[in-house]
PABA-680808 format. One record per residue (C-alpha): x, y, z negated; residue number from 1. Coordinates in Angstrom, 2 decimals. Each point is the difference from the previous one (the first is absolute). Last residue first. Example, Ala and Ser with C-alpha at 12.3 -4.5 7.8 and 13.67 -1.06 7.14 Angstrom:
// PABA-680808
{r {13.67, -1.06, -7.14}, 2}
{r {-1.37, -3.44, -0.66}, 1}
This chain:
// PABA-680808
{r {16.34, -3.50, 18.28}, 363}
{r {-3.45, 0.46, 1.57}, 362}
{r {-0.50, 3.18, 2.01}, 361}
{r {-1.97, 2.74, -1.77}, 360}
{r {-3.66, 0.54, 0.96}, 359}
{r {-1.05, -2.80, -2.34}, 358}
{r {1.50, 1.93, -2.90}, 357}
{r {-1.74, 3.30, 0.76}, 356}
{r {-3.42, -1.59, 0.45}, 355}
{r {0.42, -2.22, -3.07}, 354}
{r {1.04, 2.96, -2.16}, 353}
{r {-2.98, 2.08, 1.19}, 352}
{r {-2.31, -2.91, -0.80}, 351}
{r {1.43, -0.24, -3.52}, 350}
{r {-0.30, 3.75, -0.59}, 349}
{r {-3.67, -0.08, 1.08}, 348}
{r {-0.63, -3.03, -2.20}, 347}
{r {1.42, 1.92, -2.97}, 346}
{r {-2.14, 3.03, 0.83}, 345}
{r {-3.18, -2.06, 0.16}, 344}
{r {0.90, -1.84, -3.23}, 343}
{r {0.52, 3.27, -1.89}, 342}
{r {-3.29, 1.40, 1.30}, 341}
{r {-1.85, -3.09, -1.17}, 340}
{r {1.72, 0.04, -3.40}, 339}
{r {-1.17, 3.60, -0.54}, 338}
{r {1.57, 3.46, -0.52}, 337}
{r {3.20, -0.49, 1.99}, 336}
{r {3.64, -1.05, -0.30}, 335}
{r {2.36, -1.45, 2.57}, 334}
{r {3.75, 0.60, -0.24}, 333}
{r {1.38, -3.42, -0.98}, 332}
{r {1.01, -1.57, 3.35}, 331}
{r {2.75, -2.63, -0.17}, 330}
{r {2.18, -1.18, 2.88}, 329}
{r {1.58, -3.40, 0.57}, 328}
{r {2.23, -0.70, 3.01}, 327}
{r {0.93, -3.68, -0.40}, 326}
{r {3.69, -0.89, 0.33}, 325}
{r {0.35, -1.38, -3.54}, 324}
{r {-2.92, -2.35, 0.63}, 323}
{r {1.72, -1.47, 3.08}, 322}
{r {2.51, -1.92, -2.07}, 321}
{r {0.37, 0.72, -3.69}, 320}
{r {-1.55, 2.42, -2.40}, 319}
{r {1.15, 3.36, -1.35}, 318}
{r {-2.07, 2.00, 2.49}, 317}
{r {-2.97, -2.31, -0.54}, 316}
{r {0.25, 0.18, -3.79}, 315}
{r {0.12, 3.79, 0.03}, 314}
{r {-2.97, 0.38, 2.34}, 313}
{r {-2.06, -2.50, -2.00}, 312}
{r {0.74, 1.82, -3.23}, 311}
{r {-0.95, 3.31, 1.60}, 310}
{r {-3.33, -1.40, 1.23}, 309}
{r {-0.89, -1.50, -3.39}, 308}
{r {0.74, 3.31, -1.74}, 307}
{r {-2.05, 1.86, 2.58}, 306}
{r {-2.96, -2.30, -0.56}, 305}
{r {0.22, 0.26, -3.78}, 304}
{r {0.28, 3.79, 0.16}, 303}
{r {-3.06, 0.41, 2.21}, 302}
{r {-0.45, 3.75, -0.61}, 301}
{r {2.21, 0.92, 2.97}, 300}
{r {-2.03, -2.30, 2.20}, 299}
{r {1.68, -3.05, 1.50}, 298}
{r {1.73, -0.87, 3.26}, 297}
{r {2.54, -2.75, 0.69}, 296}
{r {1.12, 0.29, 3.63}, 295}
{r {1.86, -2.91, 1.62}, 294}
{r {2.21, -0.47, 3.04}, 293}
{r {1.62, -3.43, 0.51}, 292}
{r {3.07, -0.11, 2.23}, 291}
{r {-0.44, -2.17, 3.11}, 290}
{r {2.26, -3.07, 0.28}, 289}
{r {-2.58, -2.77, -0.15}, 288}
{r {-1.72, -1.49, -3.02}, 287}
{r {0.51, 1.28, -3.53}, 286}
{r {1.85, -2.26, -2.46}, 285}
{r {1.24, 2.79, -2.28}, 284}
{r {-3.37, 1.78, 0.22}, 283}
{r {-1.87, -2.91, -1.61}, 282}
{r {2.58, -0.33, -2.78}, 281}
{r {-0.17, 3.74, -0.64}, 280}
{r {-3.81, -0.17, -0.09}, 279}
{r {0.13, -2.71, -2.66}, 278}
{r {2.41, 2.00, -2.17}, 277}
{r {-1.87, 3.28, 0.40}, 276}
{r {-3.50, -1.33, -0.85}, 275}
{r {-2.19, 2.87, 1.16}, 274}
{r {-2.95, 2.15, -1.04}, 273}
{r {-1.76, 1.99, 2.70}, 272}
{r {-1.32, 3.53, 0.48}, 271}
{r {0.57, 0.02, 3.78}, 270}
{r {2.29, -2.38, 1.92}, 269}
{r {1.14, 1.04, 3.48}, 268}
{r {1.68, -2.37, 2.46}, 267}
{r {2.14, 0.56, 3.08}, 266}
{r {0.96, -1.77, 3.24}, 265}
{r {-2.17, -2.97, -0.94}, 264}
{r {0.61, -3.35, 1.71}, 263}
{r {3.81, -0.24, 0.04}, 262}
{r {-0.01, 1.93, -3.26}, 261}
{r {-1.54, -3.15, -1.50}, 260}
{r {1.09, -0.44, -3.63}, 259}
{r {0.29, 3.64, -1.05}, 258}
{r {-2.97, 1.36, 1.96}, 257}
{r {-2.28, -2.89, -0.90}, 256}
{r {1.15, 0.18, -3.64}, 255}
{r {-0.96, 3.66, -0.17}, 254}
{r {-3.33, -0.47, 1.77}, 253}
{r {-1.05, -2.80, -2.34}, 252}
{r {1.25, 1.87, -3.08}, 251}
{r {-2.19, 3.00, 0.98}, 250}
{r {-3.23, -2.02, 0.41}, 249}
{r {-1.01, 0.39, -3.66}, 248}
{r {0.50, 3.79, 0.30}, 247}
{r {0.15, 0.73, 3.73}, 246}
{r {1.85, -2.04, 2.62}, 245}
{r {1.21, 1.05, 3.45}, 244}
{r {2.00, -1.95, 2.60}, 243}
{r {1.36, 1.23, 3.33}, 242}
{r {-0.21, -1.13, 3.63}, 241}
{r {1.28, 1.86, 3.09}, 240}
{r {3.79, 0.03, -0.09}, 239}
{r {0.19, -3.19, -2.02}, 238}
{r {-1.75, -2.01, 2.76}, 237}
{r {-3.60, -0.86, 0.82}, 236}
{r {-0.33, 1.76, 3.36}, 235}
{r {-2.09, 3.21, -0.07}, 234}
{r {-3.71, -0.32, -0.61}, 233}
{r {-2.95, 0.32, 2.37}, 232}
{r {-2.34, -2.47, -1.66}, 231}
{r {-1.47, -3.47, 0.52}, 230}
{r {2.87, -2.06, 1.43}, 229}
{r {2.76, 1.72, -1.98}, 228}
{r {-1.98, -0.39, -3.22}, 227}
{r {-0.58, -3.70, 0.58}, 226}
{r {3.65, -0.66, 0.84}, 225}
{r {1.19, 1.84, -3.10}, 224}
{r {-2.43, -1.84, -2.25}, 223}
{r {0.83, -3.42, 1.46}, 222}
{r {3.74, 0.65, -0.24}, 221}
{r {-0.17, 0.56, -3.75}, 220}
{r {3.73, 0.40, -0.58}, 219}
{r {0.43, -1.22, -3.54}, 218}
{r {-0.69, 2.33, -2.89}, 217}
{r {0.00, -2.59, -2.78}, 216}
{r {2.63, -2.10, 1.77}, 215}
{r {2.51, 2.84, 0.23}, 214}
{r {-1.05, 1.04, -3.52}, 213}
{r {1.04, -3.14, -1.86}, 212}
{r {1.11, 1.95, -3.09}, 211}
{r {-3.19, 2.02, 0.43}, 210}
{r {-2.02, -2.86, -1.44}, 209}
{r {-2.49, 1.44, 0.37}, 208}
{r {-1.18, 2.74, 2.32}, 207}
{r {-3.40, -1.40, 1.11}, 206}
{r {-1.05, -1.31, -3.41}, 205}
{r {1.26, -2.72, -2.34}, 204}
{r {-2.15, -2.96, 1.05}, 203}
{r {0.07, 0.88, 3.69}, 202}
{r {-2.43, 0.92, 2.73}, 201}
{r {1.32, 1.93, 3.00}, 200}
{r {-0.48, 3.76, -0.15}, 199}
{r {-3.05, 1.54, 1.75}, 198}
{r {1.34, 2.20, 2.75}, 197}
{r {-0.28, 3.82, -0.05}, 196}
{r {1.43, 1.25, 3.28}, 195}
{r {0.35, 3.76, 0.60}, 194}
{r {0.38, 1.43, 3.50}, 193}
{r {2.19, 3.06, -0.38}, 192}
{r {-0.26, 3.60, 1.22}, 191}
{r {3.26, 2.01, 0.05}, 190}
{r {1.09, 1.47, -3.29}, 189}
{r {0.52, 3.30, -1.82}, 188}
{r {-2.19, 2.08, 2.30}, 187}
{r {-2.47, 0.98, -2.73}, 186}
{r {-2.78, -2.00, 1.68}, 185}
{r {2.23, -3.07, 0.33}, 184}
{r {0.93, -0.02, -3.70}, 183}
{r {-3.67, 0.58, -0.91}, 182}
{r {-1.13, -2.96, 2.12}, 181}
{r {2.26, -2.36, -1.96}, 180}
{r {-1.10, 1.46, -3.35}, 179}
{r {-3.68, -0.25, 0.94}, 178}
{r {0.61, -3.60, 1.09}, 177}
{r {0.94, -0.91, -3.59}, 176}
{r {-3.40, 1.13, -1.30}, 175}
{r {-1.44, -3.53, -0.09}, 174}
{r {2.58, -1.19, -2.56}, 173}
{r {-0.79, -3.59, -1.07}, 172}
{r {-2.11, -0.76, 3.08}, 171}
{r {2.64, 1.73, 2.12}, 170}
{r {2.60, -2.45, -1.29}, 169}
{r {-1.82, -3.08, 1.25}, 168}
{r {-1.47, -2.65, -2.28}, 167}
{r {0.40, -3.66, -1.03}, 166}
{r {3.25, 0.38, -1.90}, 165}
{r {0.91, 3.27, -1.68}, 164}
{r {2.47, 2.78, 0.65}, 163}
{r {-0.71, 0.46, 3.67}, 162}
{r {2.66, 1.01, 2.51}, 161}
{r {-0.76, 2.62, 2.66}, 160}
{r {1.90, -0.84, 3.19}, 159}
{r {0.70, 3.28, 1.80}, 158}
{r {0.11, -0.17, 3.79}, 157}
{r {1.35, 2.19, 2.79}, 156}
{r {-2.45, 1.13, 2.70}, 155}
{r {-0.49, -0.41, 3.73}, 154}
{r {-1.52, 2.66, 2.25}, 153}
{r {-1.77, -0.92, 3.25}, 152}
{r {-3.59, 0.56, -1.17}, 151}
{r {0.89, 3.49, -1.27}, 150}
{r {-2.58, 1.61, -2.30}, 149}
{r {-1.38, -3.27, -1.35}, 148}
{r {2.99, -0.77, -2.25}, 147}
{r {0.41, 3.61, -1.18}, 146}
{r {-2.70, -0.48, -2.66}, 145}
{r {2.16, -2.66, -1.61}, 144}
{r {-0.81, -3.71, 0.37}, 143}
{r {-0.29, -1.93, -3.25}, 142}
{r {0.30, -3.78, 0.29}, 141}
{r {-1.33, -2.48, -2.55}, 140}
{r {1.12, -3.61, -0.06}, 139}
{r {-1.94, -2.74, -1.75}, 138}
{r {1.50, -3.47, -0.09}, 137}
{r {-0.46, -3.03, 2.21}, 136}
{r {1.63, -3.29, -1.08}, 135}
{r {2.94, -1.29, 2.05}, 134}
{r {2.45, -0.02, -2.91}, 133}
{r {1.99, 2.90, 1.47}, 132}
{r {-3.23, 2.03, 0.17}, 131}
{r {-2.61, -0.12, 2.75}, 130}
{r {-1.46, 3.42, 0.70}, 129}
{r {-3.46, 1.22, -0.96}, 128}
{r {-1.42, 3.39, 0.94}, 127}
{r {-0.82, 3.39, -1.47}, 126}
{r {-0.03, 3.47, 1.50}, 125}
{r {0.45, 3.46, -1.51}, 124}
{r {-0.26, 2.97, 2.37}, 123}
{r {1.52, 3.40, -0.73}, 122}
{r {-1.33, 3.28, -1.38}, 121}
{r {1.35, -0.70, -3.47}, 120}
{r {-2.17, -3.11, -0.38}, 119}
{r {-2.21, -1.20, 2.88}, 118}
{r {-1.48, -3.32, -1.12}, 117}
{r {-0.50, -3.72, 0.59}, 116}
{r {0.64, -0.20, 3.75}, 115}
{r {0.30, -3.53, 1.31}, 114}
{r {3.11, -1.81, 1.21}, 113}
{r {-0.86, -3.11, 1.97}, 112}
{r {1.76, -3.01, -1.43}, 111}
{r {3.69, -0.56, 0.56}, 110}
{r {1.70, -3.37, -0.15}, 109}
{r {3.77, -0.29, 0.06}, 108}
{r {0.96, -3.65, 0.70}, 107}
{r {1.09, -2.03, -2.99}, 106}
{r {3.54, -1.38, 0.48}, 105}
{r {0.26, -3.73, 0.73}, 104}
{r {0.47, 0.59, 3.70}, 103}
{r {-0.60, -2.06, 3.13}, 102}
{r {0.83, 1.87, 3.21}, 101}
{r {-2.90, 0.99, 2.23}, 100}
{r {1.17, 0.08, 3.64}, 99}
{r {-1.57, -3.29, 1.17}, 98}
{r {-3.32, 0.90, -1.59}, 97}
{r {-0.26, 3.18, 2.12}, 96}
{r {0.32, 3.18, -2.06}, 95}
{r {-3.07, 1.56, -1.52}, 94}
{r {-0.84, 3.54, 1.11}, 93}
{r {0.65, 2.61, -2.71}, 92}
{r {-2.91, 2.25, -0.85}, 91}
{r {0.96, 3.49, -1.21}, 90}
{r {-1.09, 0.71, -3.55}, 89}
{r {-2.50, 2.87, -0.17}, 88}
{r {1.29, 3.17, -1.64}, 87}
{r {0.91, 1.86, 3.19}, 86}
{r {-3.15, -0.79, 1.94}, 85}
{r {-2.26, 1.31, -2.72}, 84}
{r {2.13, 3.10, -0.42}, 83}
{r {-0.11, 0.80, 3.73}, 82}
{r {-3.74, -0.67, 0.22}, 81}
{r {-0.60, 2.38, -2.88}, 80}
{r {2.18, 2.67, 1.59}, 79}
{r {-1.78, -0.33, 3.37}, 78}
{r {-3.45, 0.09, -1.60}, 77}
{r {0.92, 3.08, -2.02}, 76}
{r {1.30, 1.74, 3.12}, 75}
{r {-3.14, -0.72, 1.97}, 74}
{r {-2.28, 1.11, -2.82}, 73}
{r {1.90, 3.24, -0.41}, 72}
{r {-0.40, 0.88, 3.69}, 71}
{r {-3.70, -0.97, 0.12}, 70}
{r {-0.65, 2.13, -3.05}, 69}
{r {1.50, 3.06, 1.71}, 68}
{r {-1.83, -0.46, 3.31}, 67}
{r {-3.35, -0.76, -1.66}, 66}
{r {0.34, 3.00, -2.33}, 65}
{r {0.71, 2.29, 2.98}, 64}
{r {-3.04, -1.37, 1.89}, 63}
{r {-2.31, 0.50, -3.00}, 62}
{r {1.21, 3.59, -0.45}, 61}
{r {-0.56, 0.77, 3.70}, 60}
{r {-3.53, -1.41, -0.18}, 59}
{r {-0.82, 1.99, -3.14}, 58}
{r {1.25, 3.22, 1.58}, 57}
{r {-1.90, -0.64, 3.23}, 56}
{r {-3.22, -0.51, -1.96}, 55}
{r {0.61, 3.20, -1.99}, 54}
{r {0.65, 2.00, 3.20}, 53}
{r {-3.22, -1.33, 1.54}, 52}
{r {-2.01, 1.02, -3.04}, 51}
{r {1.48, 3.51, 0.02}, 50}
{r {-0.72, 0.38, 3.72}, 49}
{r {-3.60, -1.20, -0.40}, 48}
{r {-0.60, 2.30, -2.96}, 47}
{r {1.26, 3.05, 1.92}, 46}
{r {-2.11, -0.85, 3.06}, 45}
{r {-3.12, -0.29, -2.26}, 44}
{r {0.41, 3.40, -1.71}, 43}
{r {-1.94, 2.11, 2.57}, 42}
{r {0.46, 3.78, -0.22}, 41}
{r {-2.56, 2.84, -0.19}, 40}
{r {1.52, 3.42, -0.63}, 39}
{r {-0.05, 1.74, -3.37}, 38}
{r {3.22, 1.96, 0.74}, 37}
{r {1.93, -1.76, -2.76}, 36}
{r {-1.79, -3.29, 0.68}, 35}
{r {1.17, 0.07, 3.63}, 34}
{r {3.55, 0.71, -1.10}, 33}
{r {-0.10, -2.94, -2.40}, 32}
{r {-1.36, -2.30, 2.74}, 31}
{r {2.72, 1.08, 2.38}, 30}
{r {2.61, -0.82, -2.66}, 29}
{r {-1.59, -3.42, -0.53}, 28}
{r {0.08, -0.69, 3.72}, 27}
{r {3.73, 0.79, 0.07}, 26}
{r {0.62, -2.36, -2.93}, 25}
{r {-2.12, -2.74, 1.59}, 24}
{r {2.04, 0.27, 3.21}, 23}
{r {3.23, -0.33, -1.98}, 22}
{r {-1.34, -3.08, -1.80}, 21}
{r {-1.21, -1.53, 3.26}, 20}
{r {3.40, 0.56, 1.62}, 19}
{r {1.84, -1.42, -3.00}, 18}
{r {-2.18, -3.12, 0.01}, 17}
{r {0.48, -0.50, 3.73}, 16}
{r {3.78, 0.26, -0.40}, 15}
{r {0.03, -2.45, -2.98}, 14}
{r {-2.01, -2.58, 1.92}, 13}
{r {2.26, 0.42, 3.01}, 12}
{r {3.15, -0.52, -2.14}, 11}
{r {-1.10, -2.93, -2.22}, 10}
{r {-0.76, -2.33, 2.90}, 9}
{r {3.70, -0.26, 0.95}, 8}
{r {0.88, -1.30, -3.49}, 7}
{r {-2.75, -2.62, 0.14}, 6}
{r {1.19, -1.18, 3.41}, 5}
{r {3.60, -0.34, -1.28}, 4}
{r {-1.14, -1.86, -3.15}, 3}
{r {-1.72, -2.71, 2.04}, 2}
{r {-3.77, -0.51, -0.58}, 1}
């Protein structure tokens, strides 16, 4: 039955129930008076009115529940359909054979993204995207809670760098999304879509050798194309994409920001250890003309991490070429009662830095 008809039916049922209840009350008063003066009085009309009022009350309650539940069900179905449509890759019709130009580059291949969890109130999906070598690799995408609220909104992107080969960064640090969501909840950042790609295979790890950083963090066109086709993200340019690395992944994010400021408008490295000389060489030969922006964050108690960050900052500022122009900031204020709390606050600071830096025009 339509909601409007159910809502209209509630009123007459409620009116009849109130009338019966009022009539039963008057009959009960008459019965009490009759008993006081020891007069004969029949109780059957009173019982019938009370029973009728109870039936009307139950019917009205059932109709109200049906109207309310029908409203919530409709909204939930609409939201679910909106999310499902938004995360599915859009089909691209094949071009006629005469218009297909031969190319030696591997074509971006996207598998269907499937939900694998709902951390930090968002939605975590997993798919496979062809890497630079043409072989598929795992890519995880975290959509913030705000993603499903406005089906027309588009979001900036954080690329979350992993510290080890063969895995994604969220597998190493599953609570990282809590820090991202916390920054948004406290009003310190706009919502981000977070990408956690599996790093390409290599004998020395995903960030080595950092001396050849422009090649190590090459523009992965397949990944960017796949993400743009499947999700509502802002264009892949330095004003909308940033890099983040935590602990073992911190050097990856730092070298990505220093070597490719034309791809990442800002980078944040949390609790990392760095090779200042190698990073200075990578930053000196940075691509493009955009100034690199880098945050090196570590807990106040992490003396080794802060020492490594300060050495890197000093070497970069005294280096040659583009490295000397890099804007490098250090955060050393975080302290808390547990390592998990410290990491959450460090990630929150890193996300706030990325949001503020990406909002500034590139220099």
